[in-house]
VOBA-1610 file (N, C-alpha, C; in pm, whole numbers, padded with zeros to 5 digits, always signed):
BEGIN
Unk+03223+07170-04009Unk+03138+07084-03942Unk+03015+07127-03933Unk+02997+07231-03960Unk+02846+07335-03938Unk+02780+07263-04022Unk+02808+07187-04189Unk+02771+07124-04292Unk+02744+06982-04256Unk+02825+06963-04234Unk+02813+06802-04120Unk+02693+06815-04035Unk+02684+06879-03989Unk+02574+06947-03874Unk+02442+06928-03940Unk+02438+07026-04056Unk+02345+07036-04103Unk+02286+06875-04233Unk+02348+06801-04197Unk+02383+06697-04318Unk+02258+06607-04242Unk+02351+06595-04106Unk+02318+06441-04030Unk+02141+06499-03983Unk+02106+06641-03919Unk+01966+06662-03910Unk+01892+06644-04071Unk+01952+06699-04145Unk+01865+06615-04265Unk+01867+06502-04296Unk+01879+06421-04269Unk+01906+06276-04295Unk+01789+06247-04185Unk+01845+06231-04082Unk+01756+06237-03936Unk+01642+06236-03960Unk+01589+06374-04004Unk+01445+06416-04052Unk+01353+06340-04152Unk+01462+06358-04303Unk+01410+06216-04377Unk+01377+06090-04363Unk+01456+06080-04289Unk+01445+05913-04212Unk+01287+05940-04094Unk+01271+06050-04040Unk+01140+06040-03978Unk+01007+06012-04011Unk+01043+06091-04158Unk+00920+06148-04269Unk+00827+05969-04298Unk+00973+05916-04294Unk+00890+05751-04347Unk+00880+05669-04190Unk+00898+05709-04035Unk+00854+05639-03998Unk+00828+05671-03913Unk+00835+05807-03936Unk+00783+05893-03696Unk+00587+05884-03760Unk+00549+05925-03598Unk+00460+05887-03561Unk+00393+05992-03669Unk+00180+06034-03712Unk+00141+06100-03794Unk+00081+06189-03688Unk+00095+06291-03725Unk-00032+06428-03640Unk-00189+06415-03707Unk-00250+06374-03670Unk-00356+06369-03778Unk-00436+06478-03762Unk-00506+06577-03842Unk-00583+06665-03798Unk-00682+06658-03756Unk-00698+06787-03688Unk-00800+06769-03552Unk-00918+06955-03540Unk-00975+06929-03491Unk-01048+07088-03513Unk-00969+07230-03527Unk-00821+07236-03421Unk-00751+07281-03378Unk-00663+07303-03475Unk-00655+07225-03595Unk-00481+07170-03615Unk-00470+07291-03703Unk-00422+07350-03831Unk-00371+07403-03910Unk-00330+07317-04048Unk-00308+07228-04013Unk-00304+07119-04149Unk-00447+07058-04193Unk-00461+06998-04277Unk-00548+06920-04365Unk-00537+06760-04326Unk-00455+06724-04416Unk-00380+06608-04409Unk-00299+06526-04309Unk-00271+06382-04271Unk-00176+06353-04152Unk-00025+06417-04209Unk-00064+06386-04142Unk+00169+06442-04130Unk+00235+06386-04082Unk+00368+06328-04106Unk+00500+06297-04014Unk+00449+06391-03884Unk+00541+06381-03751Unk+00578+06449-03674Unk+00722+06407-03606Unk+00801+06428-03541Unk+00930+06376-03512Unk+01033+06470-03585Unk+00988+06550-03678Unk+01159+06556-03700Unk+01275+06674-03605Unk+01184+06720-03499Unk+01324+06718-03430Unk+01412+06654-03372Unk+01429+06532-03442Unk+01468+06477-03444Unk+01630+06448-03442Unk+01603+06510-03559Unk+01733+06567-03653Unk+01761+06738-03571Unk+01731+06782-03490Unk+01759+06897-03438Unk+01845+06829-03315Unk+01776+06742-03251Unk+01788+06715-03143Unk+01973+06665-03155Unk+01949+06584-03281Unk+02128+06481-03265Unk+02194+06574-03332Unk+02126+06684-03414Unk+02314+06751-03430Unk+02375+06848-03353Unk+02233+06902-03244Unk+02223+06985-03078Unk+02358+06883-03013Unk+02322+06762-02998Unk+02389+06666-02939Unk+02545+06604-02967Unk+02562+06614-03142Unk+02631+06571-03171Unk+02749+06728-03187Unk+02671+06849-03278Unk+02788+06943-03176Unk+02806+07038-03083Unk+02755+06956-02972Unk+02732+07033-02846Unk+02915+06903-02770Unk+02879+06844-02871Unk+03027+06711-02830Unk+03161+06747-02884Unk+03138+06798-02983Unk+03264+06816-03060Unk+03313+06889-02979Unk+03243+07042-02982Unk+03283+07129-02927Unk+03382+07134-02741Unk+03264+07008-02652Unk+03392+06972-02583Unk+03525+06855-02616Unk+03490+06835-02739Unk+03644+06745-02752Unk+03739+06884-02871Unk+03675+06901-02918Unk+03753+06970-03029Unk+03825+07092-02967Unk+03729+07213-02911Unk+03790+07360-02860Unk+03798+07347-02704Unk+03703+07250-02610Unk+03715+07250-02470Unk+03645+07370-02430Unk+03498+07422-02489Unk+03438+07496-02435Unk+03402+07462-02253Unk+03316+07496-02204Unk+03303+07479-02066Unk+03266+07347-02040Unk+03266+07267-01951Unk+03228+07199-01907Unk+03083+07158-01847Unk+03053+07311-01821Unk+02941+07340-01753Unk+02834+07367-01844Unk+02835+07345-01991Unk+02712+07284-02114Unk+02677+07131-02105Unk+02728+07057-02058Unk+02701+06928-02062Unk+02595+06921-01994Unk+02527+06993-01843Unk+02372+07011-01789Unk+02260+07017-01852Unk+02303+07112-01897Unk+02246+07197-02027Unk+02151+07027-02173Unk+02264+07025-02146Unk+02260+06952-02327Unk+02183+06779-02289Unk+02298+06722-02158Unk+02121+06630-02089Unk+02037+06672-02054Unk+02006+06759-01951Unk+01872+06738-01938Unk+01765+06805-02089Unk+01842+06930-02185Unk+01764+06934-02276Unk+01737+06752-02392Unk+01850+06709-02354Unk+01835+06561-02453Unk+01694+06485-02317Unk+01740+06460-02259Unk+01579+06371-02146Unk+01440+06467-02204Unk+01444+06564-02213Unk+01286+06599-02247Unk+01271+06618-02354Unk+01396+06609-02458Unk+01352+06551-02577Unk+01309+06442-02563Unk+01366+06358-02511Unk+01309+06244-02540Unk+01202+06161-02500Unk+01177+06240-02353Unk+01045+06224-02281Unk+00877+06323-02386Unk+00942+06377-02429Unk+00840+06488-02586Unk+00836+06394-02684Unk+00919+06312-02765Unk+00928+06220-02809Unk+00822+06068-02826Unk+00829+06015-02708Unk+00735+05937-02646Unk+00642+05976-02615Unk+00624+06132-02621Unk+00411+06196-02597Unk+00395+06205-02741Unk+00496+06240-02820Unk+00489+06259-02927Unk+00407+06138-03054Unk+00481+06022-02967Unk+00408+05865-02990Unk+00340+05790-02963Unk+00244+05873-02858Unk+00148+05752-02739Unk+00161+05883-02676Unk+00034+06005-02701Unk+00063+06100-02619Unk-00032+06094-02466Unk+00043+06170-02364Unk+00006+06081-02256Unk-00045+06236-02188Unk-00082+06255-02019Unk-00141+06362-01967Unk-00032+06445-01977Unk-00057+06604-01930Unk+00031+06677-01977Unk+00142+06726-01839Unk+00109+06652-01731Unk+00158+06649-01635Unk+00262+06606-01656Unk+00343+06452-01727Unk+00382+06416-01750Unk+00532+06510-01795Unk+00506+06597-01947Unk+00544+06671-02003Unk+00602+06770-01909Unk+00525+06776-01836Unk+00526+06918-01690Unk+00664+06893-01621Unk+00627+06699-01615Unk+00719+06678-01448Unk+00886+06666-01543Unk+00848+06686-01623Unk+01021+06629-01746Unk+01070+06831-01774Unk+00974+06864-01714Unk+01015+06964-01798Unk+01144+07103-01632Unk+00997+07040-01562Unk+01033+07116-01399Unk+01198+07033-01352Unk+01200+06879-01404Unk+01288+06760-01375Unk+01473+06876-01470Unk+01442+06841-01545Unk+01496+06934-01599Unk+01588+07091-01638Unk+01485+07154-01554Unk+01516+07264-01518Unk+01557+07254-01396Unk+01558+07173-01309Unk+01598+07188-01150Unk+01737+07100-01204Unk+01737+07064-01322Unk+01913+06970-01323Unk+02016+07097-01336Unk+01922+07193-01445Unk+02043+07297-01502Unk+02083+07369-01385Unk+01962+07407-01276Unk+01973+07480-01244Unk+02061+07447-01089Unk+02047+07310-01026Unk+02173+07281-00955Unk+02318+07251-00995Unk+02286+07255-01191Unk+02419+07245-01198Unk+02472+07363-01190Unk+02388+07466-01137Unk+02456+07632-01214Unk+02438+07757-01260Unk+02354+07682-01351Unk+02313+07766-01475Unk+02189+07819-01377Unk+02181+07933-01327Unk+02073+08002-01276Unk+02096+08165-01256Unk+02009+08236-01285Unk+02023+08376-01277Unk+02072+08431-01142Unk+02184+08515-01127Unk+02261+08575-01034Unk+02196+08710-01008Unk+02273+08742-01123Unk+02279+08863-01118Unk+02207+08871-01343Unk+02149+09034-01328Unk+02100+09092-01469Unk+02162+09235-01497Unk+02226+09177-01571Unk+02311+09300-01655Unk+02256+09388-01732Unk+02183+09494-01727Unk+02135+09632-01802Unk+02227+09741-01780Unk+02296+09738-01895Unk+02401+09853-01920Unk+02466+09870-01754Unk+02458+10028-01776Unk+02487+10047-01649Unk+02484+09944-01553Unk+02332+09920-01529Unk+02268+09878-01385Unk+02286+09713-01382Unk+02311+09660-01285Unk+02318+09518-01272Unk+02248+09445-01180Unk+02151+09409-01187Unk+02080+09370-01066Unk+02098+09238-01010Unk+02096+09231-00874Unk+02137+09108-00783Unk+02062+09021-00785Unk+02056+08915-00768Unk+01910+08851-00663Unk+01971+08706-00609Unk+01899+08682-00500Unk+01950+08631-00420Unk+01945+08488-00454Unk+02012+08373-00387Unk+01977+08277-00414Unk+01852+08165-00429Unk+01799+08171-00356Unk+01652+08124-00360Unk+01556+08193-00490Unk+01634+08347-00545Unk+01487+08445-00611Unk+01569+08367-00696Unk+01658+08389-00725Unk+01743+08334-00856Unk+01732+08250-00904Unk+01686+08113-00847Unk+01662+08007-00867Unk+01578+07983-00906Unk+01432+08026-00847Unk+01266+08104-00891Unk+01272+08136-01037Unk+01358+08261-01034Unk+01342+08276-01192Unk+01374+08216-01260Unk+01457+08141-01235Unk+01554+08081-01353Unk+01423+07994-01413Unk+01341+07892-01314Unk+01240+07795-01307Unk+01162+07866-01393Unk+01130+08010-01353Unk+00965+07981-01424Unk+01011+08066-01558Unk+01113+08131-01608Unk+01185+08153-01729Unk+01151+07966-01747Unk+01241+07893-01759Unk+01223+07739-01844Unk+01153+07706-01817Unk+01019+07766-01708Unk+00868+07675-01835Unk+00805+07724-01902Unk+00826+07845-01832Unk+00749+07983-01950Unk+00784+07925-02083Unk+00935+07971-02124Unk+01000+07995-02238Unk+01001+07827-02386Unk+00974+07677-02264Unk+00959+07592-02311Unk+00834+07592-02352Unk+00731+07618-02274Unk+00568+07579-02308Unk+00563+07788-02360Unk+00588+07789-02407Unk+00610+07906-02504Unk+00607+07889-02667Unk+00742+07793-02669Unk+00774+07784-02811Unk+00716+07590-02762Unk+00653+07527-02721Unk+00563+07483-02801Unk+00412+07494-02842Unk+00384+07583-02742Unk+00246+07588-02802Unk+00234+07680-02895Unk+00365+07796-02975Unk+00404+07844-03090Unk+00403+07724-03215Unk+00475+07661-03194Unk+00471+07570-03298Unk+00399+07506-03357Unk+00287+07598-03425Unk+00119+07543-03503Unk+00148+07540-03635Unk+00264+07638-03661Unk+00290+07693-03789Unk+00343+07640-03914Unk+00396+07578-04025Unk+00508+07605-04061Unk+00669+07688-04047Unk+00743+07666-03971Unk+00848+07727-03940Unk+00828+07854-03890Unk+00734+07881-03853Unk+00735+08004-03699Unk+00822+07992-03607Unk+00806+07876-03541Unk+00885+07856-03348Unk+01001+07844-03461Unk+01032+07726-03512Unk+01143+07672-03511Unk+01206+07821-03552Unk+01216+07853-03720Unk+01262+07998-03782Unk+01291+08128-03629Unk+01224+08081-03577Unk+01208+08178-03512Unk+01315+08212-03391Unk+01361+08065-03306Unk+01481+08034-03280Unk+01543+08001-03347Unk+01578+07988-03454Unk+01717+08027-03504Unk+01762+08156-03549Unk+01652+08250-03555Unk+01723+08379-03574Unk+01762+08395-03454Unk+01703+08298-03315Unk+01729+08419-03195Unk+01862+08374-03174Unk+01905+08271-03177Unk+02006+08231-03198Unk+02157+08222-03267Unk+02122+08314-03390Unk+02130+08409-03473Unk+02236+08515-03443Unk+02126+08586-03364Unk+02119+08662-03307Unk+02250+08703-03207Unk+02232+08608-03129Unk+02293+08555-02973Unk+02438+08549-03044Unk+02454+08487-03114Unk+02578+08418-03181Unk+02639+08548-03216Unk+02572+08615-03319Unk+02626+08713-03385Unk+02730+08834-03274Unk+02653+08832-03197Unk+02707+08935-03078Unk+02791+08875-02995Unk+02800+08753-02961Unk+02861+08684-02876Unk+03012+08659-02916Unk+03119+08618-02809Unk+03228+08588-02838Unk+03199+08397-02802Unk+03318+08356-02806Unk+03345+08215-02807Unk+03319+08232-02634Unk+03281+08099-02583Unk+03188+08021-02633Unk+03068+07990-02718Unk+02987+08111-02624Unk+02870+08118-02614Unk+02812+08073-02807Unk+02896+08169-02847Unk+02856+08187-02983Unk+02847+08068-03092Unk+02967+07957-03043Unk+03042+07842-03088Unk+02895+07736-03013Unk+02832+07751-02856Unk+02752+07689-02847Unk+02628+07683-02913Unk+02584+07804-02983Unk+02443+07815-03020Unk+02441+07775-03141Unk+02613+07756-03218Unk+02601+07694-03363Unk+02517+07555-03358Unk+02557+07462-03317Unk+02482+07345-03356Unk+02284+07373-03326Unk+02276+07427-03258Unk+02130+07425-03298Unk+02067+07451-03385Unk+02147+07598-03411Unk+02121+07643-03559Unk+02183+07576-03690Unk+02259+07490-03677Unk+02281+07377-03774Unk+02100+07312-03794Unk+02117+07208-03620Unk+01995+07107-03631Unk+01839+07151-03731Unk+01880+07344-03693Unk+01726+07329-03778Unk+01742+07356-03898Unk+01880+07456-03888Unk+01923+07484-04105Unk+01793+07341-04161Unk+01953+07248-04106Unk+01841+07088-04170Unk+01686+06995-04163Unk+01667+07116-04070Unk+01492+07056-04084Unk+01422+07146-04148Unk+01453+07249-04133Unk+01363+07420-04198Unk+01322+07363-04321Unk+01415+07269-04428Unk+01351+07267-04598Unk+01267+07146-04558Unk+01230+07050-04496Unk+01157+06971-04506Unk+01004+07030-04436Unk+01008+07133-04340Unk+00890+07217-04354Unk+00849+07333-04372Unk+00945+07373-04428Unk+00886+07548-04479Unk+00886+07533-04619Unk+00835+07596-04717Unk+00715+07641-04702Unk+00579+07571-04632Unk+00610+07411-04722Unk+00520+07343-04760Unk+00549+07232-04668Unk+00507+07208-04587Unk+00542+07019-04439Unk+00503+06911-04434Unk+00676+06823-04479Unk+00661+06734-04530Unk+00645+06644-04401Unk+00652+06676-04279Unk+00663+06644-04163Unk+00687+06747-04025Unk+00607+06758-03933Unk+00667+06895-03793Unk+00789+06809-03712Unk+00786+06955-03671Unk+00930+06939-03593Unk+00901+06838-03509Unk+00730+06851-03359Unk+00719+06842-03296Unk+00722+06869-03162Unk+00665+06783-03084Unk+00736+06836-02882Unk+00846+06783-02945Unk+00923+06704-02935Unk+01074+06670-02919Unk+01132+06819-02966Unk+01086+06840-03068Unk+01184+06957-03151Unk+01167+07077-03097Unk+00992+07109-03045Unk+01005+07262-02952Unk+01008+07260-02803Unk+01001+07177-02757Unk+01054+07191-02644Unk+01255+07238-02580Unk+01337+07087-02697Unk+01389+07126-02700Unk+01490+07265-02755Unk+01396+07305-02788Unk+01418+07435-02881Unk+01401+07581-02807Unk+01293+07555-02775Unk+01276+07593-02637Unk+01346+07626-02510Unk+01404+07483-02469Unk+01440+07418-02361Unk+01596+07552-02342Unk+01632+07509-02434Unk+01792+07601-02514Unk+01768+07706-02505Unk+01689+07732-02565Unk+01717+07868-02590Unk+01744+08008-02456Unk+01643+07896-02387Unk+01608+07945-02260Unk+01716+07972-02180Unk+01770+07839-02139Unk+01929+07821-02120Unk+02031+07960-02166Unk+02072+07907-02274Unk+02124+08109-02348Unk+02064+08206-02259Unk+01900+08242-02236Unk+01933+08358-02224Unk+01951+08398-02029Unk+01976+08207-01980Unk+02021+08261-01823Unk+02172+08277-01833Unk+02297+08175-01910Unk+02373+08199-01888Unk+02484+08373-02001Unk+02384+08432-02015Unk+02389+08540-02105Unk+02355+08667-02056Unk+02271+08594-01898Unk+02186+08723-01804Unk+02323+08859-01765Unk+02446+08779-01690Unk+02537+08904-01622Unk+02590+08942-01711Unk+02561+08928-01853Unk+02679+09017-01940Unk+02633+09106-01979Unk+02635+09190-02006Unk+02592+09344-02013Unk+02543+09353-02195Unk+02679+09304-02216Unk+02617+09286-02445Unk+02567+09186-02484Unk+02546+09120-02407Unk+02378+08959-02435Unk+02291+08961-02327Unk+02297+09010-02213Unk+02182+09022-02151Unk+01951+08977-02164Unk+01988+09158-02260Unk+01866+09099-02325Unk+01837+09090-02483Unk+01963+09041-02560Unk+01943+09005-02675Unk+01856+08837-02640Unk+01826+08740-02627Unk+01717+08641-02607Unk+01615+08668-02559Unk+01572+08749-02488Unk+01435+08800-02378Unk+01358+08864-02553Unk+01417+08964-02557Unk+01417+09063-02639Unk+01333+08977-02820Unk+01451+08912-02854Unk+01423+08871-02995Unk+01300+08746-02958Unk+01284+08677-02835Unk+01204+08600-02838Unk+01071+08667-02769Unk+01000+08763-02745Unk+00923+08898-02736Unk+00777+08819-02795Unk+00879+08826-02949Unk+00737+08818-03032Unk+00657+08683-02977Unk+00750+08539-02979Unk+00647+08426-02896Unk+00605+08477-02806Unk+00659+08519-02683Unk+00662+08484-02541Unk+00516+08606-02510Unk+00500+08747-02615Unk+00367+08782-02584Unk+00237+08776-02669Unk+00274+08669-02777Unk+00143+08612-02802Unk+00089+08541-02732Unk+00185+08479-02676Unk+00167+08355-02578Unk+00103+08380-02430Unk+00120+08511-02384Unk+00114+08571-02239Unk-00048+08651-02303Unk-00067+08734-02380Unk-00151+08783-02431Unk-00253+08727-02490Unk-00322+08629-02518Unk-00409+08521-02571Unk-00439+08446-02433Unk-00324+08384-02315Unk-00322+08299-02220Unk-00397+08469-02179Unk-00409+08547-02078Unk-00456+08667-02082Unk-00616+08676-02114Unk-00614+08633-02206Unk-00767+08724-02281Unk-00861+08581-02300Unk-00774+08423-02282Unk-00884+08346-02292Unk-00930+08355-02110Unk-00825+08343-02017Unk-00881+08376-01876Unk-00945+08503-01876Unk-00957+08630-01916Unk-01011+08731-01871Unk-01206+08709-01952Unk-01136+08615-02052Unk-01247+08584-02126Unk-01394+08432-01980Unk-01311+08374-01927Unk-01357+08292-01811Unk-01354+08096-01912Unk-01205+08134-02054Unk-01186+08021-02077Unk-01128+07938-02009Unk-01077+07809-02012Unk-01002+07732-01990Unk-00825+07745-02072Unk-00763+07783-01951Unk-00666+07875-02043Unk-00571+07682-02041Unk-00601+07596-02022Unk-00512+07467-02080Unk-00568+07412-02191Unk-00699+07433-02217Unk-00770+07341-02278Unk-00700+07425-02436Unk-00704+07321-02524Unk-00634+07367-02647Unk-00740+07452-02806Unk-00640+07534-02806Unk-00745+07688-02942Unk-00685+07694-03015Unk-00727+07731-03054Unk-00697+07829-03196Unk-00669+07938-03181Unk-00687+08046-03053Unk-00708+08182-03053Unk-00569+08251-03036Unk-00452+08170-03063Unk-00371+08250-03073Unk-00332+08335-03223Unk-00254+08456-03202Unk-00309+08547-03292Unk-00234+08449-03401Unk-00108+08434-03425Unk-00038+08362-03541Unk-00130+08290-03557Unk-00256+08219-03532Unk-00382+08095-03518Unk-00455+08198-03637Unk-00522+08314-03562Unk-00634+08404-03579Unk-00567+08479-03698Unk-00437+08489-03709Unk-00379+08586-03895Unk-00391+08441-03987Unk-00392+08370-03991Unk-00402+08272-04051Unk-00554+08220-04093Unk-00619+08191-03941Unk-00733+08122-04008Unk-00833+08277-04106Unk-00790+08432-04057Unk-00821+08545-04125Unk-00802+08545-04253Unk-00737+08424-04301Unk-00745+08451-04454Unk-00546+08492-04519Unk-00416+08527-04450Unk-00298+08533-04417Unk-00238+08358-04471Unk-00161+08390-04563Unk-00052+08314-04595Unk+00007+08242-04493Unk-00005+08119-04469Unk+00064+08053-04365Unk+00218+08127-04363Unk+00350+08100-04456Unk+00427+08150-04470Unk+00410+08259-04431Unk+00402+08378-04444Unk+00351+08508-04499Unk+00313+08550-04298Unk+00283+08469-04242Unk+00238+08500-04049Unk+00383+08469-04047Unk+00442+08320-04071Unk+00624+08277-04024Unk+00682+08359-03979Unk+00688+08468-04178Unk+00804+08540-04213Unk+00780+08643-04056Unk+00599+08706-04030Unk+00659+08817-03976Unk+00683+08736-03837Unk+00681+08715-03822Unk+00730+08627-03678Unk+00859+08685-03673Unk+00939+08569-03786Unk+01102+08591-03791Unk+01161+08698-03788Unk+01084+08890-03881Unk+01121+08935-03904Unk+01092+09011-03737Unk+00976+08985-03673Unk+00967+09111-03527Unk+01115+09021-03449Unk+01151+08879-03408Unk+01226+08792-03360Unk+01335+08878-03432Unk+01404+08955-03519Unk+01495+09014-03601Unk+01482+09108-03549Unk+01413+09163-03513Unk+01451+09336-03459Unk+01408+09302-03341Unk+01394+09219-03231Unk+01377+09262-03116Unk+01565+09176-03055Unk+01582+09159-03164Unk+01726+09079-03167Unk+01836+09181-03170Unk+01765+09273-03266Unk+01864+09429-03254Unk+01826+09516-03144Unk+01771+09512-03104Unk+01750+09578-03006Unk+01718+09579-02844Unk+01788+09412-02846Unk+01842+09384-02746Unk+01924+09388-02771Unk+02016+09401-02838Unk+02149+09410-02887Unk+02147+09553-02825Unk+02112+09653-02919Unk+02168+09807-02888Unk+02092+09820-02721Unk+01980+09755-02689Unk+02002+09826-02529Unk+02053+09728-02433Unk+02161+09618-02450Unk+02260+09585-02375Unk+02405+09667-02391Unk+02419+09754-02453Unk+02555+09798-02468Unk+02612+09836-02307Unk+02717+09815-02333Unk+02824+09852-02213Unk+02859+10001-02162Unk+02776+10013-02094Unk+02759+10138-02080Unk+02656+10309-02146Unk+02512+10169-02148Unk+02419+10208-02210Unk+02347+10290-02067Unk+02347+10377-02074Unk+02215+10434-01922Unk+02106+10341-01964Unk+02006+10325-01787Unk+01907+10236-01812Unk+01796+10351-01947Unk+01768+10492-01902Unk+01632+10484-01997Unk+01659+10433-02106Unk+01783+10456-02137Unk+01811+10415-02290Unk+01752+10307-02327Unk+01849+10210-02249Unk+01796+10058-02250Unk+01661+09996-02267Unk+01612+10115-02191Unk+01409+10075-02108Unk+01350+10122-02298Unk+01396+10203-02314Unk+01385+10275-02469Unk+01384+10174-02582Unk+01486+10113-02578Unk+01467+10051-02620Unk+01419+09874-02599Unk+01391+09881-02506Unk+01225+09782-02446Unk+01123+09813-02570Unk+01109+09953-02564Unk+00961+09945-02545Unk+00995+10000-02758Unk+01068+09964-02769Unk+01119+09980-02918Unk+01093+09826-02973Unk+01152+09743-02883Unk+01129+09614-02901Unk+00967+09540-02938Unk+00863+09568-02845Unk+00756+09529-02876Unk+00698+09664-02999Unk+00676+09750-03043Unk+00623+09798-03125Unk+00625+09753-03304Unk+00651+09642-03301Unk+00626+09578-03389Unk+00498+09475-03371Unk+00511+09432-03190Unk+00418+09256-03184Unk+00299+09359-03160Unk+00285+09507-03093Unk+00166+09571-03128Unk+00094+09608-03248Unk+00205+09651-03343Unk+00177+09687-03474Unk+00010+09534-03522Unk+00135+09467-03538Unk+00083+09274-03568Unk-00106+09285-03521Unk-00055+09305-03354Unk-00149+09274-03235Unk-00289+09346-03301Unk-00338+09422-03314Unk-00394+09529-03453Unk-00421+09475-03602Unk-00341+09440-03613Unk-00361+09453-03808Unk-00438+09302-03774Unk-00390+09182-03688Unk-00448+09031-03626Unk-00605+09076-03567Unk-00652+09196-03535Unk-00751+09197-03483Unk-00878+09213-03567Unk-00810+09369-03645Unk-00886+09375-03727Unk-00926+09318-03872Unk-00858+09244-03908Unk-00849+09093-04010Unk-00927+09007-03960Unk-00963+08954-03788Unk-01057+08912-03777Unk-01204+08958-03764Unk-01202+09076-03775Unk-01330+09117-03742Unk-01390+09159-03905Unk-01296+09123-03989Unk-01339+09102-04119Unk-01483+08967-04166Unk-01305+08912-04119Unk-01355+08737-04085Unk-01399+08651-04038Unk-01482+08774-03933Unk-01587+08765-03837Unk-01602+08665-03785Unk-01445+08685-03717Unk-01372+08538-03659Unk-01432+08604-03430Unk-01493+08561-03344Unk-01551+08601-03276Unk-01418+08560-03135Unk-01375+08586-03017Unk-01350+08554-02932Unk-01321+08455-02902Unk-01414+08342-02862Unk-01420+08192-02860Unk-01470+08138-02993
//
């Protein structure tokens, strides 16, 4: 079934190369020639077909229907925006609606298990934390989808880390998304014949966020996805904070994410993407180690610190490269 889903994704990606809307380069773009976008359609199709197959064949919990439908709705709105760009508040509204639907269906953070310790959240607080998490992760993955394979590959690594540590059904539920990305990546990395587009980045971010929510109460799994996503989330958080402190409009498109600065400083795009994949894999490992059943909180915090070490080194490296290349703060 895995190979079938990869094939479905690849066939639809090939189709979108022919019929997909073109992404014309602008001042902030990393590409220099018009390139089709919408490759995320293949990812979405593989994810949907694989999830429906799991429901039919392996009787996974029907609770997966809510995030599936919400994610596909978000992907549809994002695809429309890929074809005919509209104001950001329309996508934000779709994100809020999709997140709210999943929360109302029961996917919200109630308990956060960290080793020996469990943090219990009241219903309203848990729902608010879950909504904020969905919005941040979904938009962060979208913001980080600016170099070939960086965001999609990082999400695939995150899902592989979670699936490798999980038992059924979560392992099975992560597999269709992995397959969808596997069918897409050969057409996007290292040379892009097509981009994932918002239809792919929004879906990938939303589904990865949901996996984290569903694993939050399981000690062995609760920190894998957050730690694995840390390089993407930390890049976005650091960049937004730096631009806010500099007095720049944080909502304005720009080229000052760390991955963009590294590429503009002369580092090959494929190498930049590979750095983020490796940091993601390291974060997933630290999350698994920190979330082991019976691990004291102090040890979990140590692994949390270790998970951010590569990103900290990367931050100083990129800063040094930017100074050599004469790239200013804004």
